[in-house]
N, C-alpha and C positions, 0 to 999 in steps of 0.2 A: 224498581220497587215503589210501592204506593204509600208505605207506612212512614218513611222517613222525612223529616221536617230539618232544614237547616236553621236553626234557631238559637238565640242565645241560651248559654247553660243557666239554669236556675236549680232551686231545690225543689225536688220531686221525690224525697224519702217516700213519701206515701202514697205515690201516683203510678199508675202502671206506665210504663215506657211506651206501651203499644198507643195510648191516648196522648201522651206527653208529645210525641213525636210524629202523632197522626198529621198530615199537612192540612191546613185551614184554607188554603187558596189554590186556584188551581195551578200557578205556575210552581208550586212547591211539589205536586204529584209527578212522581218520577215514573218514567217507564211509558209504553202503549202512547208513543208520541203521534201516531196518527190518529187516534182517539183523542187525545187532547187538543188536537186542533178542530176536529169537528165539534167536540162541546164548545171550546173557544167562540167557533162560529155561532152556534146557538146561541150563547150568553150574550154574545155582542148585537144579535139581532131582536134578542128578547123574545124569541119565539122558541121553545124548548118542546122537542115532539115526545110521544109516548117513548120511553127507552127502555131497552131490556139487557141489562151485562151479566154475562155468564161467565163462569170459569171455575178453578181450585179453589177451595178453602182458601182463606188468609190472603189473598193475593191483591185484596184494594177494591172490591166491588162497593161495598158499601160505603168505604171514604169516598169515592169519587160520587156516589148519588148525593152525599151529604155536603159536598164541596159545590154542586150544582145550586142545592135550594138555600146555600148560605150565599152564594154569589149573587142573588137575584131579589128582586122587592116580591115575595110571595109568603102568602101562608103554606104550612106545610105539616104534615103529619107522619110520622114514622111507624108502622105495624112489623112485628117480626112474624112472619106467617108459620114459624116453627112452632110458637105457641097459640097464635091466633089465625087456624086455618080451614076455617068452616064457613059453612053459607052466613051464618047469622053475624059473623066478623064483618063480612061484605055488606050485607043487608042495613045492619046498624052503623057500626063505625066508620065504615068507607062511604058509603051512601049518605049517611049524615053529614059527614067533613065535607064532601064533594057539593051535596045540594044545598048548603047556605051560603049565605051572601059574608064574605071575608073582608078583613079590614084593609088587604094589599089589592095589587092589581090581578094577581092569577093565585092558583092554588096548585100545589104539589102533594101527590100521596107516593110516600115511598114504601113499598112490599119488600120488605128483605127477606131472602131465604124463601122465594116465592115458589119452588119446588116443591114445598110441603102443603101447599095450597090444595084442597081437594079439588077435583075436575067441576063437580058441582057448584062450589064456588069460584072457580076460574071463570065457568059459563056465565054466572051472574055478573061478574065483573067485567066481561067483554062487553055486556050491554050498557053498565055504566061508562066504561071508557068512552062510547059513543054519545050517550046523553047528555055528558057534561064536558066533552073535549074543547069547548070553546072558552071554558074558563078553569077548567081542572086537568092536568096532565099527570101521568103515572110514571115512575121509575121503579122497576123491577130486578131484582137481583137474585141470582140461583147459582147453583152449581151444576143442574143437569138442565139443559136447556130442553133435551128431549119430554120432559116432564111439564112443559108448559104447552097447553093447546093450541093448535095451529092459528085458530082465528085471533088468539092473544099476539101471537107471535108476529101474523102479519099485521097487526096494527102498531107494531113495536121498531124502531129503529134499532138492530141487534147488533151487539158489539162483545166480541170475546175478550175479557182480559187475560192478557198472556204475563204470565209471571218472568220476573228476571233471571239471569242465570245464576247459577252458585257464586260465580265470581262476584257479580255486582251484588249480591246479598252480604258476601263476605264483606265488600268495602263500606255497605251501609251501616252493617253492625258495629264495625270497626269505629266507625264514625260516631255513632251513638254511645259506645263503650269509652271513647274518648272523652266526649261532650259529658259523660257520668262520672269522670275521673277514677274509673274501673282500669286497672292493670290486666295485661293479658298478653298471650302469646296466639299467635294467628293458628298454632296447628291446633290450638284447642277449641278454635272455632268449626274445624272439619266435623267431628262427631256430632255436634250440635246442629250443623247444617244439613249434614247428610239424614240424620234421623228425623227431620220433621220438613225438610224441602218439599214442595215450594210452597209451604204454608208459613208464610213470613210473620205472622200474628204469632204463632207458637213458635217461631225461633227465636222472637225479641223477649218474649216470655219467658223463654227457656234460660237465656242469657240473665235477664234480670234476676229469676228465681236462684242462680248460681252464683250470682255477684254478692260477697260478703267483704264488708270493710275495706272496699276499694280493691278488690282481688276477683277475677274470674276464676272460680274455682271448680273445675268440671271434674266429676266422677262418671268416666267414661263408661264404665260398667253398667251402672246403673241407668245411662243415658241408652245405651244400647239394649238394655233388657226391656226397655219400654218401648222400643220401636218394632210395630208389629211386623214388617219386613223381616227383621233378623229372628224374631220370634218364630215366625213360618218356616223359614229355612232350617232353624236349630230342629225343631220339631220333624221336620221331614229328615233331617240325617239321624234322629234318635233311632231306638231300638224298641219303641214300642211296638204291638200287634197293631193291624191295620184300623180296627175300632178305636182304641186308645188314641191313636195317632190324629185319627180324623176329629174325635170329639176334643182332642187338647187345641187343635188347630181352629175350630168351630169356637170352641170357647174364648180363644186367644183374639179372634176377630170381633167378636161380638163384644169383649171388654174393651176394646180399642174405640171401638164405636165409628171406625173408618167408613167414609162415605165415597170415596173416591179410589178405585181399586188399581188403574192404570201405572200408578208409580210400583203397586205390589207385583203386577204381571212382568214390569220390567226387570224387578228385582231378582224373581224368581229365573229368569232369564240368564240375568248377568251372572247369577251364583249358581248355575245350574252343574257345572264341574263338581261343585262340593257336595251333591246330594243324589246326581241321577246315575251315576256310575253308566254302566252298559246301556243304562235306559235313554240315555242322552236324546237319541232323536226322535223317539216316540214323545217322550215330555215335552221337547220343542214344540210337535205339531199340537199335542195337547194345550200348552201355553197359548199357541198363535188362534187355536180355535175358540178358546175363552176370551181372548181377548176381542177376538173379532165379535163374539156374541154381547160382550160387555159394552161395545158401542152402541148396541140397538135396543137394549133391553131396558126397564124401569128399576128392577130389583136386582141389583148388581152383585149384591151378597150372595142369593141364591146361585146366581151362575158363577161366581167365584169359587163358592162351595162345591158344585157339582165339577169344577175343574179340579179341585183338590181329592174329590174322591177318586178321579181317574188317575190322579198321579200317585196317590197313596198305593191305588192297586197296580200300577206299574212296577213300584219299588219294593213290593211283597213277594 
């Protein structure tokens, strides 16, 4: 897990735990050991290549990027591409930073959530990566590597950030709660982790939100009702007609702002006996087809909703 840092306890009443326990140096970054070894080699040599980190939300991509720039003598800038994703950002902000003389030996541009960057902006960035490569390197993070154009991928050392197991997450969360002097029972962590895994950032935030006066108070029904996976299954089990069932699921998906549907496909398969009835075999085939398409398309929400249309039709 990337967010937990083993450090002395201090007062953090008004501080987000995700920030307070975010590791500040590479040795405190937990998990992805092979990648840590590669990054350590880059830092030791003083030559950091263009890097592309991809993986699910909340698993430590941005944390690792920040660790790198904080570990070397460089000027750096961090741009969130979900907010600044167009050609103007690249031509003005990125080029302006990369082209000027810095105060330190090198420069690094971190482009967070790079998969939001438009194709035209990515094409211009590709040229900047070549033009200024002698003194400016780029670290890109994204959830969906397939949204990054091939010419940029080919110019980067690309690494997938793999989330820790649920058991490892439970251990780390237990340690954080202990350092915050919050009393809890292990069984209370199960619904919190199940609802948000592998988004570690969200799991930590949920624990902080539900901690009051030194006690973790878990409203299981509230946590479960906010979980899109459980909502979709409950709606599929419901008695609405086809149109209303589809519209409610579509609204629930939109409200959740989910980006990674892989966990949702897996959960629908795991709970198939609860809603599929005599149509189990056909629903499995439909889920399999949807999951296969999900791995190849850019707009994953459309693909998922197309899968739901087929499933709703089978259940009616």
